KENU-748096 format. One record per atom (N, C-alpha, C): residue number from 0; atom name; x, y, z. Coordinates in nm, 2 decimals, always signed. Each point is the difference from the previous one (the first is absolute). Layout:
residues N
<r><k>NUM</k><a>CA</a><x>X</x><y>Y</y><z>Z</z></r>
...
***
This chain:
residues 97
<r><k>0</k><a>N</a><x>+6.44</x><y>+6.63</y><z>+10.68</z></r>
<r><k>0</k><a>CA</a><x>+0.12</x><y>-0.06</y><z>-0.06</z></r>
<r><k>0</k><a>C</a><x>+0.12</x><y>+0.08</y><z>+0.04</z></r>
<r><k>1</k><a>N</a><x>+0.10</x><y>-0.07</y><z>+0.04</z></r>
<r><k>1</k><a>CA</a><x>+0.13</x><y>+0.06</y><z>+0.04</z></r>
<r><k>1</k><a>C</a><x>+0.11</x><y>-0.10</y><z>-0.03</z></r>
<r><k>2</k><a>N</a><x>+0.12</x><y>+0.06</y><z>+0.01</z></r>
<r><k>2</k><a>CA</a><x>+0.12</x><y>-0.08</y><z>-0.03</z></r>
<r><k>2</k><a>C</a><x>+0.08</x><y>+0.00</y><z>+0.13</z></r>
<r><k>3</k><a>N</a><x>+0.03</x><y>-0.12</y><z>+0.05</z></r>
<r><k>3</k><a>CA</a><x>+0.09</x><y>-0.02</y><z>+0.12</z></r>
<r><k>3</k><a>C</a><x>+0.14</x><y>-0.04</y><z>-0.05</z></r>
<r><k>4</k><a>N</a><x>+0.10</x><y>+0.08</y><z>+0.04</z></r>
<r><k>4</k><a>CA</a><x>+0.13</x><y>-0.03</y><z>-0.04</z></r>
<r><k>4</k><a>C</a><x>+0.09</x><y>-0.03</y><z>+0.12</z></r>
<r><k>5</k><a>N</a><x>+0.13</x><y>-0.03</y><z>-0.03</z></r>
<r><k>5</k><a>CA</a><x>+0.09</x><y>-0.02</y><z>+0.11</z></r>
<r><k>5</k><a>C</a><x>-0.01</x><y>-0.14</y><z>+0.05</z></r>
<r><k>6</k><a>N</a><x>-0.06</x><y>-0.09</y><z>-0.07</z></r>
<r><k>6</k><a>CA</a><x>-0.01</x><y>-0.14</y><z>+0.04</z></r>
<r><k>6</k><a>C</a><x>+0.13</x><y>-0.08</y><z>-0.03</z></r>
<r><k>7</k><a>N</a><x>+0.03</x><y>-0.10</y><z>+0.07</z></r>
<r><k>7</k><a>CA</a><x>+0.11</x><y>-0.09</y><z>-0.03</z></r>
<r><k>7</k><a>C</a><x>-0.02</x><y>-0.07</y><z>-0.13</z></r>
<r><k>8</k><a>N</a><x>+0.09</x><y>+0.01</y><z>-0.10</z></r>
<r><k>8</k><a>CA</a><x>-0.03</x><y>-0.07</y><z>-0.13</z></r>
<r><k>8</k><a>C</a><x>-0.02</x><y>-0.15</y><z>+0.02</z></r>
<r><k>9</k><a>N</a><x>-0.10</x><y>-0.05</y><z>-0.07</z></r>
<r><k>9</k><a>CA</a><x>-0.03</x><y>-0.14</y><z>+0.01</z></r>
<r><k>9</k><a>C</a><x>-0.07</x><y>-0.05</y><z>-0.13</z></r>
<r><k>10</k><a>N</a><x>-0.01</x><y>-0.13</y><z>+0.00</z></r>
<r><k>10</k><a>CA</a><x>-0.06</x><y>-0.07</y><z>-0.12</z></r>
<r><k>10</k><a>C</a><x>+0.10</x><y>-0.01</y><z>-0.11</z></r>
<r><k>11</k><a>N</a><x>-0.04</x><y>-0.07</y><z>-0.10</z></r>
<r><k>11</k><a>CA</a><x>+0.09</x><y>-0.02</y><z>-0.12</z></r>
<r><k>11</k><a>C</a><x>+0.04</x><y>+0.13</y><z>-0.07</z></r>
<r><k>12</k><a>N</a><x>-0.09</x><y>+0.10</y><z>+0.01</z></r>
<r><k>12</k><a>CA</a><x>+0.03</x><y>+0.12</y><z>-0.07</z></r>
<r><k>12</k><a>C</a><x>+0.05</x><y>+0.11</y><z>+0.10</z></r>
<r><k>13</k><a>N</a><x>+0.04</x><y>-0.04</y><z>+0.12</z></r>
<r><k>13</k><a>CA</a><x>+0.05</x><y>+0.10</y><z>+0.10</z></r>
<r><k>13</k><a>C</a><x>-0.09</x><y>+0.12</y><z>+0.02</z></r>
<r><k>14</k><a>N</a><x>-0.13</x><y>-0.02</y><z>+0.01</z></r>
<r><k>14</k><a>CA</a><x>-0.10</x><y>+0.11</y><z>+0.03</z></r>
<r><k>14</k><a>C</a><x>+0.04</x><y>+0.07</y><z>+0.12</z></r>
<r><k>15</k><a>N</a><x>+0.00</x><y>+0.14</y><z>+0.00</z></r>
<r><k>15</k><a>CA</a><x>+0.03</x><y>+0.08</y><z>+0.12</z></r>
<r><k>15</k><a>C</a><x>-0.10</x><y>+0.10</y><z>+0.03</z></r>
<r><k>16</k><a>N</a><x>-0.12</x><y>-0.02</y><z>-0.06</z></r>
<r><k>16</k><a>CA</a><x>-0.11</x><y>+0.09</y><z>+0.03</z></r>
<r><k>16</k><a>C</a><x>-0.13</x><y>-0.08</y><z>-0.02</z></r>
<r><k>17</k><a>N</a><x>-0.11</x><y>+0.07</y><z>+0.04</z></r>
<r><k>17</k><a>CA</a><x>-0.13</x><y>-0.07</y><z>-0.01</z></r>
<r><k>17</k><a>C</a><x>-0.11</x><y>+0.11</y><z>-0.03</z></r>
<r><k>18</k><a>N</a><x>-0.08</x><y>-0.03</y><z>-0.11</z></r>
<r><k>18</k><a>CA</a><x>-0.11</x><y>+0.08</y><z>-0.03</z></r>
<r><k>18</k><a>C</a><x>-0.12</x><y>-0.05</y><z>+0.08</z></r>
<r><k>19</k><a>N</a><x>-0.05</x><y>+0.09</y><z>+0.09</z></r>
<r><k>19</k><a>CA</a><x>-0.11</x><y>-0.04</y><z>+0.09</z></r>
<r><k>19</k><a>C</a><x>-0.13</x><y>+0.05</y><z>-0.05</z></r>
<r><k>20</k><a>N</a><x>-0.10</x><y>-0.08</y><z>-0.02</z></r>
<r><k>20</k><a>CA</a><x>-0.13</x><y>+0.04</y><z>-0.05</z></r>
<r><k>20</k><a>C</a><x>-0.10</x><y>-0.05</y><z>+0.10</z></r>
<r><k>21</k><a>N</a><x>-0.09</x><y>+0.09</y><z>+0.05</z></r>
<r><k>21</k><a>CA</a><x>-0.10</x><y>-0.04</y><z>+0.10</z></r>
<r><k>21</k><a>C</a><x>-0.14</x><y>+0.03</y><z>-0.07</z></r>
<r><k>22</k><a>N</a><x>-0.08</x><y>-0.10</y><z>+0.00</z></r>
<r><k>22</k><a>CA</a><x>-0.14</x><y>+0.01</y><z>-0.04</z></r>
<r><k>22</k><a>C</a><x>-0.08</x><y>+0.05</y><z>+0.12</z></r>
<r><k>23</k><a>N</a><x>-0.05</x><y>+0.13</y><z>-0.01</z></r>
<r><k>23</k><a>CA</a><x>-0.07</x><y>+0.06</y><z>+0.11</z></r>
<r><k>23</k><a>C</a><x>-0.13</x><y>-0.08</y><z>+0.03</z></r>
<r><k>24</k><a>N</a><x>-0.06</x><y>-0.06</y><z>-0.10</z></r>
<r><k>24</k><a>CA</a><x>-0.13</x><y>-0.07</y><z>+0.02</z></r>
<r><k>24</k><a>C</a><x>+0.02</x><y>-0.13</y><z>+0.08</z></r>
<r><k>25</k><a>N</a><x>+0.09</x><y>-0.09</y><z>-0.05</z></r>
<r><k>25</k><a>CA</a><x>+0.02</x><y>-0.13</y><z>+0.06</z></r>
<r><k>25</k><a>C</a><x>+0.11</x><y>+0.00</y><z>+0.11</z></r>
<r><k>26</k><a>N</a><x>+0.07</x><y>+0.11</y><z>+0.00</z></r>
<r><k>26</k><a>CA</a><x>+0.12</x><y>+0.01</y><z>+0.09</z></r>
<r><k>26</k><a>C</a><x>+0.11</x><y>-0.09</y><z>-0.03</z></r>
<r><k>27</k><a>N</a><x>-0.01</x><y>-0.06</y><z>-0.12</z></r>
<r><k>27</k><a>CA</a><x>+0.11</x><y>-0.09</y><z>-0.05</z></r>
<r><k>27</k><a>C</a><x>+0.12</x><y>+0.08</y><z>-0.04</z></r>
<r><k>28</k><a>N</a><x>+0.12</x><y>-0.06</y><z>+0.03</z></r>
<r><k>28</k><a>CA</a><x>+0.13</x><y>+0.06</y><z>-0.03</z></r>
<r><k>28</k><a>C</a><x>+0.07</x><y>-0.08</y><z>-0.10</z></r>
<r><k>29</k><a>N</a><x>+0.06</x><y>+0.07</y><z>-0.09</z></r>
<r><k>29</k><a>CA</a><x>+0.09</x><y>-0.07</y><z>-0.10</z></r>
<r><k>29</k><a>C</a><x>+0.14</x><y>+0.06</y><z>+0.02</z></r>
<r><k>30</k><a>N</a><x>+0.10</x><y>-0.08</y><z>+0.01</z></r>
<r><k>30</k><a>CA</a><x>+0.14</x><y>+0.04</y><z>+0.01</z></r>
<r><k>30</k><a>C</a><x>+0.07</x><y>-0.05</y><z>-0.12</z></r>
<r><k>31</k><a>N</a><x>+0.03</x><y>+0.08</y><z>-0.09</z></r>
<r><k>31</k><a>CA</a><x>+0.06</x><y>-0.04</y><z>-0.13</z></r>
<r><k>31</k><a>C</a><x>+0.15</x><y>+0.03</y><z>+0.00</z></r>
<r><k>32</k><a>N</a><x>+0.08</x><y>-0.10</y><z>-0.01</z></r>
<r><k>32</k><a>CA</a><x>+0.15</x><y>+0.03</y><z>+0.01</z></r>
<r><k>32</k><a>C</a><x>+0.04</x><y>+0.08</y><z>-0.12</z></r>
<r><k>33</k><a>N</a><x>+0.09</x><y>+0.09</y><z>+0.02</z></r>
<r><k>33</k><a>CA</a><x>+0.06</x><y>+0.08</y><z>-0.11</z></r>
<r><k>33</k><a>C</a><x>+0.14</x><y>+0.05</y><z>+0.05</z></r>
<r><k>34</k><a>N</a><x>+0.05</x><y>+0.09</y><z>-0.08</z></r>
<r><k>34</k><a>CA</a><x>+0.13</x><y>+0.06</y><z>+0.03</z></r>
<r><k>34</k><a>C</a><x>-0.01</x><y>+0.15</y><z>+0.02</z></r>
<r><k>35</k><a>N</a><x>+0.07</x><y>+0.05</y><z>+0.10</z></r>
<r><k>35</k><a>CA</a><x>+0.00</x><y>+0.14</y><z>+0.03</z></r>
<r><k>35</k><a>C</a><x>+0.03</x><y>+0.08</y><z>-0.13</z></r>
<r><k>36</k><a>N</a><x>+0.09</x><y>-0.05</y><z>-0.09</z></r>
<r><k>36</k><a>CA</a><x>+0.04</x><y>+0.07</y><z>-0.12</z></r>
<r><k>36</k><a>C</a><x>-0.10</x><y>-0.01</y><z>-0.11</z></r>
<r><k>37</k><a>N</a><x>-0.11</x><y>-0.08</y><z>+0.02</z></r>
<r><k>37</k><a>CA</a><x>-0.10</x><y>-0.01</y><z>-0.11</z></r>
<r><k>37</k><a>C</a><x>-0.05</x><y>+0.14</y><z>-0.04</z></r>
<r><k>38</k><a>N</a><x>-0.03</x><y>+0.01</y><z>-0.13</z></r>
<r><k>38</k><a>CA</a><x>-0.05</x><y>+0.12</y><z>-0.06</z></r>
<r><k>38</k><a>C</a><x>-0.15</x><y>+0.01</y><z>+0.02</z></r>
<r><k>39</k><a>N</a><x>-0.06</x><y>+0.11</y><z>-0.04</z></r>
<r><k>39</k><a>CA</a><x>-0.15</x><y>+0.01</y><z>+0.00</z></r>
<r><k>39</k><a>C</a><x>-0.06</x><y>-0.11</y><z>-0.09</z></r>
<r><k>40</k><a>N</a><x>+0.07</x><y>-0.02</y><z>-0.12</z></r>
<r><k>40</k><a>CA</a><x>-0.05</x><y>-0.10</y><z>-0.09</z></r>
<r><k>40</k><a>C</a><x>+0.00</x><y>-0.14</y><z>+0.06</z></r>
<r><k>41</k><a>N</a><x>+0.11</x><y>-0.03</y><z>+0.07</z></r>
<r><k>41</k><a>CA</a><x>+0.01</x><y>-0.13</y><z>+0.07</z></r>
<r><k>41</k><a>C</a><x>-0.12</x><y>-0.02</y><z>+0.11</z></r>
<r><k>42</k><a>N</a><x>-0.02</x><y>+0.11</y><z>+0.07</z></r>
<r><k>42</k><a>CA</a><x>-0.10</x><y>+0.00</y><z>+0.11</z></r>
<r><k>42</k><a>C</a><x>-0.14</x><y>-0.02</y><z>-0.07</z></r>
<r><k>43</k><a>N</a><x>-0.03</x><y>+0.07</y><z>-0.11</z></r>
<r><k>43</k><a>CA</a><x>-0.13</x><y>-0.02</y><z>-0.06</z></r>
<r><k>43</k><a>C</a><x>-0.02</x><y>-0.14</y><z>-0.06</z></r>
<r><k>44</k><a>N</a><x>+0.11</x><y>-0.06</y><z>-0.05</z></r>
<r><k>44</k><a>CA</a><x>-0.01</x><y>-0.14</y><z>-0.05</z></r>
<r><k>44</k><a>C</a><x>-0.02</x><y>-0.10</y><z>+0.11</z></r>
<r><k>45</k><a>N</a><x>+0.06</x><y>+0.03</y><z>+0.12</z></r>
<r><k>45</k><a>CA</a><x>-0.02</x><y>-0.09</y><z>+0.12</z></r>
<r><k>45</k><a>C</a><x>-0.15</x><y>+0.01</y><z>+0.04</z></r>
<r><k>46</k><a>N</a><x>-0.05</x><y>+0.13</y><z>+0.00</z></r>
<r><k>46</k><a>CA</a><x>-0.14</x><y>+0.02</y><z>+0.04</z></r>
<r><k>46</k><a>C</a><x>-0.09</x><y>-0.07</y><z>-0.10</z></r>
<r><k>47</k><a>N</a><x>+0.02</x><y>+0.02</y><z>-0.13</z></r>
<r><k>47</k><a>CA</a><x>-0.08</x><y>-0.06</y><z>-0.11</z></r>
<r><k>47</k><a>C</a><x>+0.00</x><y>-0.16</y><z>+0.01</z></r>
<r><k>48</k><a>N</a><x>+0.12</x><y>-0.05</y><z>+0.01</z></r>
<r><k>48</k><a>CA</a><x>+0.01</x><y>-0.15</y><z>+0.00</z></r>
<r><k>48</k><a>C</a><x>-0.04</x><y>-0.07</y><z>+0.12</z></r>
<r><k>49</k><a>N</a><x>+0.00</x><y>+0.07</y><z>+0.12</z></r>
<r><k>49</k><a>CA</a><x>-0.03</x><y>-0.06</y><z>+0.12</z></r>
<r><k>49</k><a>C</a><x>-0.13</x><y>+0.04</y><z>+0.07</z></r>
<r><k>50</k><a>N</a><x>-0.06</x><y>+0.11</y><z>-0.05</z></r>
<r><k>50</k><a>CA</a><x>-0.12</x><y>+0.04</y><z>+0.06</z></r>
<r><k>50</k><a>C</a><x>-0.12</x><y>+0.01</y><z>-0.10</z></r>
<r><k>51</k><a>N</a><x>+0.02</x><y>+0.07</y><z>-0.10</z></r>
<r><k>51</k><a>CA</a><x>-0.11</x><y>+0.02</y><z>-0.10</z></r>
<r><k>51</k><a>C</a><x>-0.03</x><y>-0.14</y><z>-0.07</z></r>
<r><k>52</k><a>N</a><x>+0.10</x><y>-0.08</y><z>-0.02</z></r>
<r><k>52</k><a>CA</a><x>-0.03</x><y>-0.13</y><z>-0.07</z></r>
<r><k>52</k><a>C</a><x>-0.08</x><y>-0.09</y><z>+0.09</z></r>
<r><k>53</k><a>N</a><x>+0.01</x><y>+0.02</y><z>+0.13</z></r>
<r><k>53</k><a>CA</a><x>-0.08</x><y>-0.09</y><z>+0.09</z></r>
<r><k>53</k><a>C</a><x>-0.12</x><y>+0.06</y><z>+0.06</z></r>
<r><k>54</k><a>N</a><x>+0.00</x><y>+0.13</y><z>+0.02</z></r>
<r><k>54</k><a>CA</a><x>-0.11</x><y>+0.07</y><z>+0.08</z></r>
<r><k>54</k><a>C</a><x>-0.07</x><y>+0.10</y><z>-0.09</z></r>
<r><k>55</k><a>N</a><x>+0.05</x><y>+0.03</y><z>-0.11</z></r>
<r><k>55</k><a>CA</a><x>-0.07</x><y>+0.10</y><z>-0.08</z></r>
<r><k>55</k><a>C</a><x>+0.05</x><y>+0.14</y><z>+0.03</z></r>
<r><k>56</k><a>N</a><x>-0.05</x><y>+0.10</y><z>-0.07</z></r>
<r><k>56</k><a>CA</a><x>+0.04</x><y>+0.14</y><z>+0.01</z></r>
<r><k>56</k><a>C</a><x>-0.06</x><y>+0.06</y><z>+0.12</z></r>
<r><k>57</k><a>N</a><x>+0.08</x><y>+0.06</y><z>+0.09</z></r>
<r><k>57</k><a>CA</a><x>-0.06</x><y>+0.06</y><z>+0.12</z></r>
<r><k>57</k><a>C</a><x>-0.06</x><y>+0.14</y><z>-0.04</z></r>
<r><k>58</k><a>N</a><x>-0.10</x><y>+0.04</y><z>+0.08</z></r>
<r><k>58</k><a>CA</a><x>-0.07</x><y>+0.13</y><z>-0.03</z></r>
<r><k>58</k><a>C</a><x>+0.09</x><y>+0.11</y><z>+0.06</z></r>
<r><k>59</k><a>N</a><x>+0.06</x><y>-0.02</y><z>+0.11</z></r>
<r><k>59</k><a>CA</a><x>+0.08</x><y>+0.10</y><z>+0.07</z></r>
<r><k>59</k><a>C</a><x>+0.13</x><y>-0.06</y><z>+0.04</z></r>
<r><k>60</k><a>N</a><x>+0.11</x><y>+0.08</y><z>-0.01</z></r>
<r><k>60</k><a>CA</a><x>+0.13</x><y>-0.04</y><z>+0.05</z></r>
<r><k>60</k><a>C</a><x>+0.05</x><y>+0.11</y><z>+0.08</z></r>
<r><k>61</k><a>N</a><x>+0.04</x><y>-0.03</y><z>+0.12</z></r>
<r><k>61</k><a>CA</a><x>+0.05</x><y>+0.10</y><z>+0.10</z></r>
<r><k>61</k><a>C</a><x>+0.15</x><y>-0.03</y><z>+0.01</z></r>
<r><k>62</k><a>N</a><x>+0.08</x><y>+0.10</y><z>-0.02</z></r>
<r><k>62</k><a>CA</a><x>+0.15</x><y>-0.01</y><z>+0.01</z></r>
<r><k>62</k><a>C</a><x>+0.06</x><y>+0.13</y><z>+0.05</z></r>
<r><k>63</k><a>N</a><x>+0.12</x><y>-0.01</y><z>+0.04</z></r>
<r><k>63</k><a>CA</a><x>+0.07</x><y>+0.13</y><z>+0.03</z></r>
<r><k>63</k><a>C</a><x>+0.05</x><y>+0.06</y><z>-0.14</z></r>
<r><k>64</k><a>N</a><x>+0.07</x><y>+0.11</y><z>+0.01</z></r>
<r><k>64</k><a>CA</a><x>+0.04</x><y>+0.07</y><z>-0.12</z></r>
<r><k>64</k><a>C</a><x>+0.14</x><y>-0.05</y><z>-0.05</z></r>
<r><k>65</k><a>N</a><x>+0.03</x><y>-0.12</y><z>+0.02</z></r>
<r><k>65</k><a>CA</a><x>+0.12</x><y>-0.06</y><z>-0.05</z></r>
<r><k>65</k><a>C</a><x>+0.01</x><y>+0.02</y><z>-0.15</z></r>
<r><k>66</k><a>N</a><x>+0.11</x><y>+0.05</y><z>-0.06</z></r>
<r><k>66</k><a>CA</a><x>+0.00</x><y>+0.02</y><z>-0.14</z></r>
<r><k>66</k><a>C</a><x>-0.03</x><y>-0.13</y><z>-0.08</z></r>
<r><k>67</k><a>N</a><x>+0.02</x><y>-0.11</y><z>+0.06</z></r>
<r><k>67</k><a>CA</a><x>-0.03</x><y>-0.13</y><z>-0.07</z></r>
<r><k>67</k><a>C</a><x>-0.15</x><y>-0.01</y><z>-0.03</z></r>
<r><k>68</k><a>N</a><x>-0.08</x><y>+0.06</y><z>+0.09</z></r>
<r><k>68</k><a>CA</a><x>-0.15</x><y>+0.00</y><z>-0.02</z></r>
<r><k>68</k><a>C</a><x>-0.06</x><y>+0.12</y><z>-0.06</z></r>
<r><k>69</k><a>N</a><x>+0.08</x><y>+0.11</y><z>-0.02</z></r>
<r><k>69</k><a>CA</a><x>-0.06</x><y>+0.12</y><z>-0.06</z></r>
<r><k>69</k><a>C</a><x>+0.06</x><y>+0.03</y><z>-0.13</z></r>
<r><k>70</k><a>N</a><x>+0.08</x><y>-0.08</y><z>-0.05</z></r>
<r><k>70</k><a>CA</a><x>+0.08</x><y>+0.02</y><z>-0.13</z></r>
<r><k>70</k><a>C</a><x>-0.10</x><y>+0.00</y><z>-0.12</z></r>
<r><k>71</k><a>N</a><x>+0.06</x><y>+0.04</y><z>-0.11</z></r>
<r><k>71</k><a>CA</a><x>-0.08</x><y>-0.01</y><z>-0.13</z></r>
<r><k>71</k><a>C</a><x>-0.04</x><y>-0.14</y><z>-0.03</z></r>
<r><k>72</k><a>N</a><x>+0.09</x><y>-0.10</y><z>+0.04</z></r>
<r><k>72</k><a>CA</a><x>-0.03</x><y>-0.14</y><z>-0.03</z></r>
<r><k>72</k><a>C</a><x>-0.14</x><y>-0.04</y><z>+0.07</z></r>
<r><k>73</k><a>N</a><x>-0.01</x><y>+0.04</y><z>+0.13</z></r>
<r><k>73</k><a>CA</a><x>-0.13</x><y>-0.03</y><z>+0.07</z></r>
<r><k>73</k><a>C</a><x>-0.11</x><y>+0.07</y><z>-0.06</z></r>
<r><k>74</k><a>N</a><x>+0.02</x><y>+0.13</y><z>-0.04</z></r>
<r><k>74</k><a>CA</a><x>-0.11</x><y>+0.08</y><z>-0.06</z></r>
<r><k>74</k><a>C</a><x>-0.05</x><y>-0.07</y><z>-0.12</z></r>
<r><k>75</k><a>N</a><x>+0.09</x><y>-0.04</y><z>-0.09</z></r>
<r><k>75</k><a>CA</a><x>-0.04</x><y>-0.07</y><z>-0.12</z></r>
<r><k>75</k><a>C</a><x>-0.07</x><y>-0.14</y><z>+0.03</z></r>
<r><k>76</k><a>N</a><x>+0.06</x><y>-0.07</y><z>+0.10</z></r>
<r><k>76</k><a>CA</a><x>-0.06</x><y>-0.13</y><z>+0.04</z></r>
<r><k>76</k><a>C</a><x>-0.14</x><y>+0.02</y><z>+0.05</z></r>
<r><k>77</k><a>N</a><x>-0.03</x><y>+0.10</y><z>+0.08</z></r>
<r><k>77</k><a>CA</a><x>-0.14</x><y>+0.02</y><z>+0.04</z></r>
<r><k>77</k><a>C</a><x>-0.09</x><y>+0.04</y><z>-0.11</z></r>
<r><k>78</k><a>N</a><x>+0.05</x><y>+0.08</y><z>-0.09</z></r>
<r><k>78</k><a>CA</a><x>-0.08</x><y>+0.04</y><z>-0.12</z></r>
<r><k>78</k><a>C</a><x>-0.04</x><y>-0.13</y><z>-0.08</z></r>
<r><k>79</k><a>N</a><x>+0.09</x><y>-0.09</y><z>-0.02</z></r>
<r><k>79</k><a>CA</a><x>-0.03</x><y>-0.12</y><z>-0.07</z></r>
<r><k>79</k><a>C</a><x>-0.10</x><y>-0.09</y><z>+0.07</z></r>
<r><k>80</k><a>N</a><x>+0.00</x><y>+0.01</y><z>+0.14</z></r>
<r><k>80</k><a>CA</a><x>-0.10</x><y>-0.08</y><z>+0.07</z></r>
<r><k>80</k><a>C</a><x>-0.13</x><y>+0.07</y><z>+0.02</z></r>
<r><k>81</k><a>N</a><x>-0.01</x><y>+0.12</y><z>-0.05</z></r>
<r><k>81</k><a>CA</a><x>-0.12</x><y>+0.08</y><z>+0.01</z></r>
<r><k>81</k><a>C</a><x>-0.02</x><y>+0.07</y><z>+0.13</z></r>
<r><k>82</k><a>N</a><x>+0.11</x><y>+0.01</y><z>+0.08</z></r>
<r><k>82</k><a>CA</a><x>+0.00</x><y>+0.08</y><z>+0.12</z></r>
<r><k>82</k><a>C</a><x>+0.07</x><y>+0.13</y><z>-0.02</z></r>
<r><k>83</k><a>N</a><x>-0.01</x><y>+0.09</y><z>+0.09</z></r>
<r><k>83</k><a>CA</a><x>+0.07</x><y>+0.13</y><z>-0.02</z></r>
<r><k>83</k><a>C</a><x>+0.09</x><y>+0.02</y><z>+0.13</z></r>
<r><k>84</k><a>N</a><x>+0.12</x><y>+0.04</y><z>-0.03</z></r>
<r><k>84</k><a>CA</a><x>+0.09</x><y>+0.02</y><z>+0.11</z></r>
<r><k>84</k><a>C</a><x>-0.03</x><y>+0.14</y><z>+0.07</z></r>
<r><k>85</k><a>N</a><x>-0.03</x><y>-0.01</y><z>+0.13</z></r>
<r><k>85</k><a>CA</a><x>-0.03</x><y>+0.13</y><z>+0.07</z></r>
<r><k>85</k><a>C</a><x>+0.12</x><y>+0.07</y><z>+0.03</z></r>
<r><k>86</k><a>N</a><x>-0.01</x><y>+0.13</y><z>+0.01</z></r>
<r><k>86</k><a>CA</a><x>+0.12</x><y>+0.08</y><z>+0.04</z></r>
<r><k>86</k><a>C</a><x>+0.03</x><y>-0.01</y><z>+0.15</z></r>
<r><k>87</k><a>N</a><x>+0.12</x><y>+0.01</y><z>+0.03</z></r>
<r><k>87</k><a>CA</a><x>+0.04</x><y>-0.02</y><z>+0.15</z></r>
<r><k>87</k><a>C</a><x>-0.07</x><y>+0.10</y><z>+0.09</z></r>
<r><k>88</k><a>N</a><x>-0.04</x><y>-0.05</y><z>+0.11</z></r>
<r><k>88</k><a>CA</a><x>-0.06</x><y>+0.09</y><z>+0.10</z></r>
<r><k>88</k><a>C</a><x>+0.10</x><y>+0.05</y><z>+0.09</z></r>
<r><k>89</k><a>N</a><x>+0.02</x><y>+0.13</y><z>+0.01</z></r>
<r><k>89</k><a>CA</a><x>+0.11</x><y>+0.06</y><z>+0.07</z></r>
<r><k>89</k><a>C</a><x>-0.03</x><y>-0.01</y><z>+0.15</z></r>
<r><k>90</k><a>N</a><x>-0.12</x><y>-0.02</y><z>+0.05</z></r>
<r><k>90</k><a>CA</a><x>-0.03</x><y>+0.00</y><z>+0.14</z></r>
<r><k>90</k><a>C</a><x>+0.02</x><y>-0.13</y><z>+0.07</z></r>
<r><k>91</k><a>N</a><x>+0.02</x><y>-0.11</y><z>-0.08</z></r>
<r><k>91</k><a>CA</a><x>+0.01</x><y>-0.13</y><z>+0.06</z></r>
<r><k>91</k><a>C</a><x>+0.13</x><y>-0.07</y><z>-0.06</z></r>
<r><k>92</k><a>N</a><x>+0.04</x><y>-0.10</y><z>+0.06</z></r>
<r><k>92</k><a>CA</a><x>+0.12</x><y>-0.08</y><z>-0.04</z></r>
<r><k>92</k><a>C</a><x>-0.04</x><y>-0.10</y><z>-0.11</z></r>
<r><k>93</k><a>N</a><x>-0.13</x><y>-0.02</y><z>-0.02</z></r>
<r><k>93</k><a>CA</a><x>-0.04</x><y>-0.10</y><z>-0.10</z></r>
<r><k>93</k><a>C</a><x>-0.09</x><y>+0.06</y><z>-0.10</z></r>
<r><k>94</k><a>N</a><x>-0.02</x><y>-0.06</y><z>-0.11</z></r>
<r><k>94</k><a>CA</a><x>-0.08</x><y>+0.05</y><z>-0.10</z></r>
<r><k>94</k><a>C</a><x>-0.09</x><y>-0.11</y><z>-0.06</z></r>
<r><k>95</k><a>N</a><x>-0.12</x><y>+0.04</y><z>-0.05</z></r>
<r><k>95</k><a>CA</a><x>-0.09</x><y>-0.10</y><z>-0.06</z></r>
<r><k>95</k><a>C</a><x>+0.02</x><y>+0.01</y><z>-0.15</z></r>
<r><k>96</k><a>N</a><x>+0.01</x><y>-0.11</y><z>-0.07</z></r>
<r><k>96</k><a>CA</a><x>+0.00</x><y>+0.00</y><z>-0.14</z></r>
<r><k>96</k><a>C</a><x>-0.10</x><y>-0.10</y><z>-0.05</z></r>
***
């Protein structure tokens, strides 16, 4: 999971970013439109409404250490789902949660 920013605003809501989610098993990619200014809460709601509601709760999520994915909001979100947020790995650019 990662956030792509710097996109040309488009759509009715002028989205300027995209939350990218890749399923490592199926190699399926989901590009969920969002805004660069979205908060961690906004990102978790996009994730909930567009991924969990259709595919279920993933066992592992790999992301970079963007504050949007490591904030207290995501920590609480994973606790509610029964997952645990892993601490960032300092030797790599990505972390598993």
